[in-house]
N, C-alpha and C positions, 0 to 999 in steps of 0.2 A: 433907809432903804439901799440895798446893795446895787451898785451900778455895774453894768457890763460893758467893756470895751469890745466893740465888734469891728473886725477888720473886713474890708471889702475885697473883692477879687482883684480890683485895680491896684490896691495897696500891696497885694502879694505878688503882682505880676513882675515887677523889676527883679525879683530874686532869680538868680541863674539856676536853672533846673539840671540836676544830674539825671542822666538817662537811667531807665530801669536796668539796662544791660550793665551799665557801669556800677550800679549799686549792687547787683546780684552777681556779678562775675567772681568766680573763685580766683585764687592765686595770690601772689605777693601783693598785688595792688588792692586787694579787698580791704585791708586795714586802712589804707590811705584814703580810699573813698569813704569809709566809714568815719574816719576822723574829720574829713571835710564836711560830711553831712552833720556830724555832731556840732561842729562850729556853726554851720548855717542854721541848724535847728535852734541852737541857743539864741542866735541873733534874731531869728524869726519870731520866737516865742516871748523874748523878754519885753517888748513893748505891750504885748497882749496880756501878760501875766502881772506885770508891775502894778502894785497897788490892789490887786484883786485878792479876795479871801475864798477859800474853799468852804464847804458846808460845815467842816469841822472847826473852822476859825483859823486855820493855818494860812500863812502867806502863800499864795499860789506859786510864785517863782521860787521861793525857798524850798517848797515841797518838791517841785520838780528837780531843783539842784540836788536835794537829799535822795531822791529815788535814782538819779543818775549815779551818784556816788556809791550807793548800795549795789547797783548793778555792776559798777566797775570792780567793787570789792569781791563779787562772786565770779568774776572773770567774763562778764559780758562784753561783747565787742563794742566799739564806739558807735556803730549804726544802731545798736539796740538802745544805748543811752540817748541817742538822738530821738528815737521814737518816744521816749518818756517826755521829752519837751513837747512834742507835737500832740501827744494825747491830751495834755492839759490845755494847750493853745486851742485845740478844737472846740472847747467850751465857749470860746469867744470869737468864733468864725461863723459866718452865715451858713456856708456849705462846707463843713469841715473836711469830709471825705474827698469832695471834688477838688478843693483848693490844695490839700496836701498831695493828692495824686498829681496835680499839675506842677507843683513846685518841687516835690521830692520823689514821686514815682508811685506806682501802684502797691509796691511791697509795704511802703510806710503807711499808705492810706488804709490798707487792709488791717494793719495793727491798730491804727487810730480808731477805725469803725468798730472793731470787735471789742477793744478795751473799753471804749466810751459806752458801748451798749451794756457790757457786763457791770460796769460801775453804776449805771442808772438802774439796772435791775436789782443789784444788791442793796442800793440805797432805798429803793422802794419796798424791798422785802423787809428791811430793818424797821421801816416806818409803818408797816402794815398793821392794820387794826385786828389783831387776833387774840384770842383768849390765852391766858398763861399756859393752860394745858396743851395748847396748840403750838406754843413757841418752839418746842423741840422739833416738832414736825416741820415747822417753817425753816428752822436752821438746816434740817436735813435736806430740804428742797434747795436751799441756797448752795449747799455743798454739791448737789447734783448739777445745779446750773453751772457751777464752776467747772465741773467735769465736762459738761456739754461743750463749753467754750475752750476746752483745753486741747483741741485738735491742733491749735497753733500754740506751741509751748511759750512763744514770746508773750502772749497775753497772760498766761499764768505767772510768768516771772515778773512781769510789770505790776501785776496785782499784789504779789507777794512783797516786792519792794516798796510799793506804795503803802501797804498796810504797816510794814515795819517803820517806815518813816513817820506815819501818822502817830504810832504809839511812842516813838522817840520824842515827837513834838509835845504830846500830852505829859510825858515824864519830865522833859526839860523845863516846860513852862509851868508845871504843877497844875494844869487845868484838870478838872475831873474828867476822866474818860468815861463815855457812856458804857453802861454794863453790857448792852446788847452787843456793841461793837467788840468789846474785850471777850465776850463769850464766843462770838463768831470767830475771832482770831484763834482762841484756844481750841475750838472744836472743829474748825475747818482749815484755816490757813496754816497753822503749825503742823498738823498731820500731813497736809499736802507737801509742805517743804520737807518734812522727814521722808515721805515716800520718793520724792525726787532727789534725795540725798544731799540737799542743800543744808548741811548741818549748821553752819554759821547763822543762817536766817532762822532756822527752826528753834535753836535754843534762845535766841533773843526774843522771838515772838512769844515763847512759852513764858519766859521770865517776866516780860512786861505785862502780859495779860494776867499772870499770876499776882503780879504787884497791884494791879487795878481791881481785880476781883476779890482777892483775899489779902488786904493790906496787912492785917495783924499777923496772919500766918507768915507772910513774906518777911516781915520785920523780925519775927521770932527765929526763923531759920537763919537769917542774916546774922542775928546776935549770937546764936549758938555756934555758928562757925568761927566767931571770936576773931575774925580778921577780915579785911577788905579784899575785894576781888583782885586788886592790884597786889596785895601782899601774897594771896594764894598763887597768883601767876608767877610772882618772883620765886616763891617756894618751888613750884613745879619746874621752873627754869633751872634752878640749882640741881635738882634730882636728875633732870634731863641730861645736863652736861656731865654729871658724874657717871650716869649709865652709859653714855656715848663713850667715855674714856675707858670704862671697864670692858666694854665689848671690843674696842680697838686694841686693848692690851692682849687679848687672846686671838687676835688676827681676824675678827669678824667685821666686815665692812657692813655698816648699818646706818640708816637714818633714824633718828630718834626725835619723836615729836611729843610735846607735853601740852596738857590742857587741864584746867580746873573744871570740875563738874558744875553746871549752872544750877541756880537755887531751885528752880521748879523740879528738876530732876531729882535733887537731894529730897525735897519735901514729898514727892510722889513715892519715892522708895521708902521713906520713913512711914508714910501712911499705909502703903500697900503691904509692908512686911512688919509693921508695928515695931520699928527699930528706933533706938536712940541715935543721936547725931554721931556718937563714937562708933556705932556699929555700921555705919555707911563707909565702906572701905574704898569706894572709888570717887571720893571727893577730889582727889588728885590721881591723875591717870597719865601714863605714858604709852606711846605707840612706837614699837621697834619694827622698822621695815627692812627686811633683808632680801637677798637675791633669790633664794629658792627654799623649798620645804626642808631639806636637811639643815640649812642655816637656821631655820625657825627653832628647831629642837636643840641645836647647839646654843643659840642665844638663851633659850629657856634654862638650860643647864648652867650657863654662866650666871644668869640672874639669881638662881636659887643658891649658887655657891657664894655669891657676894652678899645677898640679903637674906634675912630670915623669913621664910615663906609663912603665910598665915594658913593654918590647917583648914581643909575643907573648902578652899577658895580657888581651886585649879579646874579649868574646863578646856577640853581639847575639841574645838570646833573645826579643826582641820580634818581629823580622822572621822568626826561625826558632824558634818555641816548642819547648820540650821535649815529650816524648811525653805527659807527665801535664798539659800545658796550662800549665806554668810560663812566665811572661814577665818579662823584666827585661834591663837592660843591665849588663854586669859589666865592670869595668876595675880595674887595679891601678896605683896611683901612689905616689910616694915623698913622705912627709910632710916638713916642715921639719926634722925630726930625722933624716932619711935612712932611716927605717924604712918598709917597705911598708905600704899600707893598701889594702884591697879596698873598692871603692865599687860599690853596687848601686843602680841608678836605675830607678824604676817608677811607675806610677800608683797611686792608692788602691785601685782594683779589683784590679789585679795583686797588690798587697801583701796584700790580704785573702785572696786565693786562696793566695799563697805562704806567708804567715806564720801566719795563724790557722786555716786548714784547716777541714774540714766541721764540727767541733765548734762553732766560733764562730757557725755559721749555724743551730744547733739551736734552735728556738723552743719555749718552754715556757708552760704556762698561767699559772702564778702569776708568771712573770717576764717575760711579753710576749715581745719579741724578744731579751731579754737572758738570760744565765745558762745554766746547764746542768742544771737540776734537775727539770724536769717530765716528763711522760709524752707528752702530745699537746696540740694546740691546738684551740681552738674559734672559731667566728665568722670574723673577718676573717683569723685566722692559719692556718686549716686547710690552705689550698692551699700556703702557705709551708712549713708543717711537713712536708707530704707530700713536697715537693721536698727539704727537708733530710734526711729519713729516707733518700730514695733516694741522696742524695749520700754519706751515711755508709756506706750498704751497698756503694756503688761503691768507696769507698776501702778498706773492709775486704776486699772481694773482690780488690782490686788488692794488698792486703797478702798475701792467701793466694797469689796468683800470683807474688809476689816470692819466696816460699819455695819454690814449685815450680820456678821458674827456677833458684834456687841449687842445687836437688837435681839439676839436669841434665835435668829433664823439659821437654817442649815446652810453651811458653806458649800459652794459649788466650785468646780474646777474652772480653769481660765476659759475653756471652750464654752462654758455655759454662762459666763459672766455677762455684765451689761455691755452694750455697745453704744458709744456716745453718738453714733450716727442715727440711732433709731428712736430717739425721743426729743422732745422739745419742752420748754418751760414758759408758760404764759401766766398773765396775771388776771385776777378778778378786778372789778372797779375798786375794791377795798385794798388792792395791792397784795392779796394772798397769792402765793405761788402755786400753780397747778402743773403737775407733771403729766404729759400726754405722749403717745407714740408719735413719731415723726409722720407728717402728713395728716394728722388729726384735724378735724374740722370743728366749726362752732357747735355742731350737734354733739360731737364726742365731748367737748368741753362741758356742755349742759349736762350730759349724763354723768360726767365725773363729779359735778357738784351735787346733784340729787336726781334720782331716777324719775321722779314726777316732774322735775323741771325739764328733763330731757323729753318726756312725752309731750309737754306742752310748748316746747321750743318752736317758734314761728319765724324768728329772724335773729340777727346779731349785728352788733356794732364792734368793729375791730379797729382800735385806735381811733375811736370816734366816727368811723365811716361805715355806713351800712354795706354789707357784702353778702353775696349769696351763701346759703348754708352749707354748700359743698366746697367752699374755698379752703384750701389747706393753710393752717396757721403756721407762724414762724416764731422762733425764739424771741421772748421779751415782749410780745404783743399784749395788749389789754383787751379783754373780751367782755362784752356786755350782752347777756341773753335777753331777747324780747320774747315773752311767753304769753300764751293765751290763758285765760282764767280757768279753762277746762278744755279737755280734748285729749287726743292720742297721737301717736306718731303716724307717718305716712308710710304706706307700702313701698313707695319709691326709695326709702332709705335703705331698705334690704337689697336693692339692686346695686351690685358691686360696680357696674359700669358707670353709674351716676356719681359715685364718689362721695356719698353723704356720710359714710361711716368708715372709720379706719380702725377703731379700737374693737377688739373681739368682745369685750365686756359690754360696750354699747350695743353691739349687734345682738348679743344674747338678751339684753334687756328689751329690745324692740320685739324680738321673736316671742319673748315671754308674754308681752302685752297682747300681741295678736292671739296667741294660744289661750290666754285667759278670756279674751273676747269670744273666741269660738266655743269654749266650754260654757260660758255664760249663755250663749244662744242655744246651745244643746240642752242645757238644764231648763231654760225658759220653755222650749218646745215640749220637753217631757212633762213639765208642770202643767202646761195647757192641756195635753192629751189626758193626763190623769184626772184633772179637775173636771173635764167635760164628761168623762166616764162616771165620775161620782154624781154629777148632775143628772145623768140619765138614769142612774140607779136610785136617785133620791137619797143619797148618803152624804150630802155636803157637810153634815154636822160632824162627820168622822175626821179625827185629827190625822193629819198627813204622816207625822212621825210614827204614830201607833200603826198605821196601815203599813208603812215600810218596815217596821219591826216584825209584824206578823208574816210579811213575805221574806224575812231573813235579811233585810238591809240595815245598815248602821244608822241610817237617817234618811229623811225625805230627799235630800239633795242627791244622794247616791242612787235612789230609785228613779228620780227624774233623769239623771244622766243616762242610765242604760236604756230607759224608755225612749229618750230623745235621740239616742244613737240606734234605735230599732234593734237592740240586742236583748230586749225583754218584752214578751207578748203581753198586751193588755188583757188577754183571755185569762191570765193567772189572776189578775185583779178581780175580774168578772166572776170567776169561780169561787173566790174567797168571799165575795159579797152576796152571792146567790143564796136566798133563804131555802130551808128544807121544805119541800112540797108536801102537803098533807096527803095521805094514802087514799086512793080512790076506793069507793065500796065494791065488794065483790060477793058473789053468790056463796050461800052457806054450803059447806061441805059436810055431808052426813057421814058418820054420826058426830062429827066434831062441830062445835059452834065457835064462831069468831067473837071474841069479846069486843064491845064497843070501845073505840079508840086504840085497838090493837095495831101495832106497827108492822108494816111489810107483810101482812098475811100470816102472822104467827097465830096459830090456833090453840085455844085452851080448852081441855076436855071438861064438860059438864058444869061450866060456870058461865052465866050470862052477864054481859055488861061489866066485865072485869077489866080494868086497865092493864096494860102490859108495857114493859119498857126493856130495851136492849141494855144488858149490863156493860158498863164501860170497862170493866176489868179485863174482859176477853173479847169484846165486840163480835158477837157471832154474826155469821152471814151464811146463806145457803151455799152449798149443801151440808154445812157443819151439823154434826149431831148435837142436839140441843136438849135442855131440860129447863123446867120452870121452878121458881122458888117464891112462895107466897110471902110478901113483905108486910110490915105493918104500915098501913096508910098509903102505900105507894103501889098497890097492885102486885102483878106478877113480874118478877125480874127474870128475863131470858138469859141463860148462860150456855156457853159451850159445855158439852157434857165432860170434857177433859179439863175444865176450869178448876184450878186448885182451890179458888175461893168457894166455888160451888160444892165441891166434894167435902170441904171442911164443914160448911153450913149444913149439908145433908146429913153428915154424921151426928151433928149436935141436935138437929130437929128434923128427923126424916118425915114427919107428918106434914110439913110444909111443902114437900116436893110434890109436883104434879107433873104428868106427862104433857108435852107440847110437840107440835109438829109445824113444818113450813107449809103455808097454804100456796095455792097457785096464784101467780100474778095475772091480773086482768089484762085482757087483750088491749094493745095500744098504750100500755103504760109499763115502763121498766122501773122495777123496784131498786132503790139505792141503799146499800148498807155501808155505814162507816166502819172502817177497819184501820188499825194502827200498823205502820210499816217501820221497822228499825233499820237504819242504814249506818254503817260504820266505814269511814273512808279517810284517806290522807287529805288533810286540809290544803286546799288551793283556791286560787282565784277562778271563779266561773263554775265551781262544783254545783252550787245550788241551782244555777241556771241549767246545766246539763241534765241533772236529775228531773227537773221540772219539765224539760222538753220531752223526756221519755213518757211521763204521765200524760202530758198534753197530747202527744201523737196518738196515744192509745185511748184518747177521750175519757180519761179518768179525772174526776173532779177532785182537786186538792182543797180540803176545807180547813186544814190547820197544819202549820209547820212549826217545829221546835228544834233549834239547833244549839249545839254546845261544842266549843273547841277546847280540847285538852292538850296543852303544850307538852312536847316531849323532844327527845334528841333529834328525831327525824323532821321536826319543824312543827308537828301538830296533828292531832287526830280529831276529825269532825264526827260528833255523835248527833244524828239527826233522826227525828221522829216526824213522819208524814201521816196525817189522817186523811184517807181518801175514800171516796164512795164508789162501791163496786156492786154488781148485780149478783155475782157469785164468786166464791173463793178460788174456783179453778181458774178463772180469768186472771186473778191476781198473781197466781204462781208464774204464769207466762211473763207478765210484766216485770216481776222481780228478777227473772233470769236476764232480761234486758238491762235492768239497772245494774246488776252485777258485772256486766261487761263494760260499763263506763270507766275510763282511766282513773285510777286512784281508789275506786270502790273496793273494799275488802270483804264486806259482808252485807247482804240485804235479805231480810226475813220479816215474816209477819210476826207481830207480837202475840 
C-alpha cells in the first residue's frame, strides 16, 4: 500500500514567505526573486516528495526535478520552475492551496490549484469506463479541458513539461507506456506544443509517443536512416559551418542553425506522400537568418551558386506567406556528400514568428520580457502583455479549429471560434467527460446525457453533496443525477430568472415536452367529442381511421387534433353519418301516375308500381330536363336529358325510352337530390376545411368527399369531388360561385 507523507500547516510555518509584491514585481530584481523562490520551493518539496511514487511509477522528486529542467530548457524563469515543485508537493499537503499561498504567495497558489485540478481531471478521463468507439470523443473532451484551463499559460507549460518527463522516464526505464497515455500525448499535447511554437518539446513528444504506439515502424525508420541521431546531428553541424563560411565569403552577415528532422516527422511524410526514405529531402535542414528581405534573396542566390539545387523543391513563402502568416524561403540542395539538405532562409522577425511561437512573447512580472512563469505585467509591460495574451488565445483558437476541420466540420473565422470562458467540463460518476456551457446547472447536465433523464431529473449530487438544481457547475466537478421513475420537467425550468437552464438545447427540449403534452390533450379532447357523437348516432362500430379518410384526413389523430382545436365542426361528421330519408307519399297528379318506390316525386307515364332510380352518371335534380330509360330488372333509370350515356342508350334501343317529369314536393318536406361537384384548386393546408365551411353555411349536406393531389412545379393541384344534397340545381349554381372565390380555387363546377 502506498503511503503518503502529509505536512501540516505548523511544519510549513517556519519557512520565510516572500511577499506577492516581491514575487510579481517587474524589473531587474525579478529573476533574483524567482531564483530565491526556486531554491525555497525545492527545499520545501524535497521532504514531501522523497520516497513517494506517482501513479505512473515515477519517483516524485525525480519527476519534479525533470520537469524543472525541461522548463529551464525552453526558457522558463526560475519562479516557473519553482511552481513545478510546489505542484507535486501539493499532493502531500492537507490544504495545498492555502499553505502554498501563505508560504509563497497567491500567484504560486493559483498555479498549484489549477494544475493539480487539471491533472486530476485528465487522470480520471483516461481511466473512464467508456466504449472503444467513444474513446476518440473522450480524447477530444480532454483536449477541450486543456483549452479551458489554458487561460493561464503557466498551467499549459507545466503540463507539457510533465508529460515529456513522464515519457522520458518510460523510455529510459523501458517500462511499457500505457497506450492511452501515448495516444493522448500524440493527439493532444504534441499539437498544443506545436501551436504554441515550442518546437523542442513538440518533436520529442511526437517521437516518444510514436515509439510507444508503433514500435516496429519506429525501429524501421531508425534503421532506414542508417545512422544514429548523434551522427545526424554531427553531419548537420558540418554542413552548417560550411554554409556560414560561404555566406560570409560574399559579405552576408547571417546566423545559420542546423537541425536533423525527428523520426515521427520523417515517418509521417513517408506515409502521407508514399515516399521512400531517400525521397525525404528535409531529413537534414538548415535555417539561415539574415537582416532583411533583400538579404534573404541574396543568400538564396549564393546557396544555389555553391550547391546543386534539387529540381521542384523551391518555395517562396515570403512573397506568398502561408495562411498562418509563416514567411520563409525554402529550397533543397545536395551537400558535398551527395545527401539532400533543406535550407530555410528568413529574417529574424520571420524566425521569431515561425520558431518560437506565441509562448516566447509572453511577458511576466518577475521575468520581465523573458521566461514563461508569470501571470501578468505591470507598468511598461502591460500593453505588451495584453497583446501577448491575445496572441496566445488566437493560436489556441486556431488549434481548436484545426481539430474541427479534421472532423469534417466547416471551418470558421477567429471571431466565430470557441471561447474558453464560455464552457466547462464536468464528469459523470463513471468519469466520462461532459462539455457544457459556462453557468450550466445539473438540469443541463442531465439533458446532455439523455432527454428522458433530463425530463425525470429531480435532484443532483455534485462531488457527493446534494445541491439545488439551479446551482451553476464548475470545471472538474462530478455530477450524479437523481431521477424519478416517470414524470416530466417543471414549468419553473423555463423561467430564466430562476436559473434552472443555461443551455439552449436543454431549454428547447423542455419546451418540446410541454408542446407535446398540449397536443396530446388536444387530441384527447377531440377523440372524446368524436366518440360521443358516434355514440349518439349509434355508429360506434365505425372505424375511426375510415371516418377520417371519408372526411379527407390522413388519419384519426389528424381529425381529433382539428376537432380538439375547434377548427373543424362536428356538423360535417353528422352530415356524413345521416341516413337518406325515405320520400313521403304525395297525391297523384293526373294524368301522370307515380310509381311505387319512386324517388323525389319523379313521375312515370302509364306504368303502375314501377321502381325508379336516379342515374349516378349524371345525378339529375330539379329543374333539370329529364328522361327515363327502362332497365332490365332495376326499374326506370332517370337521366338528365343531356346525359351522354342516356343519348347513347336511346340511339341503341329507343323503345326503352319513356317520358318522365318532376312531381311536386309535399308541403312540409324538402326533397334532397345528390349531385356531384368537381373542384380544382392549388393544394394548401386548410383547403378542405374552407370549402366545407361554404357548404355548411349554406346548409348543404355533404354526403361524400373524394380528394386527389397531383404534384407539379407549383407545389401540387388538388382535384376534389363533393357529393352534396340539394333541393334544386339553381341553388347549387349560387353556392359554386362562392366556392370559386375561395383562395386557391381555380375551377368549381357541377359534373
